[in-house]
C-alpha positions in Angstrom: -44.1 55.4 47.2 -44.5 53.9 43.7 -41.6 53.4 41.4 -41.0 56.1 38.8 -42.6 55.0 35.5 -40.0 56.9 33.4 -37.1 54.6 34.5 -35.9 51.9 32.2 -33.7 49.0 33.3 -30.1 48.8 32.2 -30.9 45.5 30.4 -33.7 47.0 28.4 -31.4 49.8 27.2 -28.7 47.3 26.1 -31.3 45.3 24.2 -32.6 48.4 22.5 -29.1 49.5 21.5 -28.3 46.1 20.1 -31.4 46.1 18.0 -30.6 49.6 16.6 -27.1 48.5 15.8 -28.2 45.4 14.0 -30.7 47.5 11.9 -28.0 50.1 11.1 -25.6 47.5 9.8 -28.1 46.8 7.0 -27.1 50.1 5.3 -23.9 50.9 3.4 -22.4 54.2 2.2 -21.6 54.4 -1.5 -19.2 57.0 -2.8 -19.5 57.5 -6.6 -17.1 59.6 -8.6 -18.4 61.6 -11.5 -16.9 64.0 -14.0 -18.3 67.5 -13.7 -19.5 68.8 -17.0 -18.9 72.4 -15.9 -15.3 72.2 -14.7 -14.1 68.7 -15.9 -13.0 67.9 -12.3 -14.1 64.8 -10.5 -17.0 65.2 -8.1 -17.7 62.6 -5.4 -21.3 61.9 -4.4 -22.1 60.0 -1.2 -25.2 58.1 -0.7 -26.4 55.8 2.1 -28.6 52.9 0.9 -29.8 49.5 2.0 -27.2 46.8 1.3 -29.8 44.8 -0.7 -30.2 47.7 -3.2 -26.5 48.3 -4.0 -26.4 46.4 -7.3 -29.6 48.1 -8.5 -28.2 51.5 -7.6 -24.9 50.9 -9.4 -26.7 49.5 -12.5 -28.8 52.6 -12.7 -25.7 54.8 -12.6 -24.6 53.4 -15.9 -20.9 53.3 -14.9 
């Protein structure tokens, strides 16, 4: 009988998970507070962006 082609070694899974984890660490979550024009209360917006784009994003917010 031939080996099942769908099986993946435990080592390959670990390497794949490590690569995905490294890629996901390149992103950060920004929470920006804004004043609602309608109610005057603070509203918090959450955005996930690449860590290299943080300064550009904050500069474009004007705050």
